[in-house]
C-alpha positions, 0 to 999 in steps of 0.5 A: 084068817079074818075075825070080826069084832065082837064084844065077848071072848075076854078070858081071865088071865090074872086078877083084874086082867082079861085077855082076848085072842084075836088074829094069829098065824104061824108067826105072829099073835095079836091080843087085846087085854083089859086091865082094871085100875090097880091091876098088876102084871107081875115081873115076868119074862118070856122068849117072845118079842112083844109089841104093844099099843095103848088104846085107852088108859094109863100104864106104868111099865117097869123093864130092866132098870127103867120105868115109863108111863104110857098113854094113848097112842103110846107103843112099846116093844120088848125083845124075848127074854126081857124082864118086865111088869106093869101096873094100870094106873086107870082102867086100860085097854092094850093091843099087843102082838107076840112073835112067835105065838103065845101058845099059853095064851091060845089055850085060855 
């Protein structure tokens, strides 16, 4: 599958956060997420492993008993089942990969 870049295609996820499905296969799913400054991803967990890369902006992650601020060029990976949340400290763009697929995101 080859998907050519285009500016449209973002769907609302929750207030202040939009998601764009990029390429996906049988076992992996790539997305791009835009978060407005102050947007919060509430504490949650999912069975998929989640690996991400911060393209621009600034995020504060909370995971387990830990907290970390990530800047452009930083990356992360959470095992499936890890409880985590995030807060956008600036307008932010994130690239993330899930394995296996996030079927709930494909339906957006």
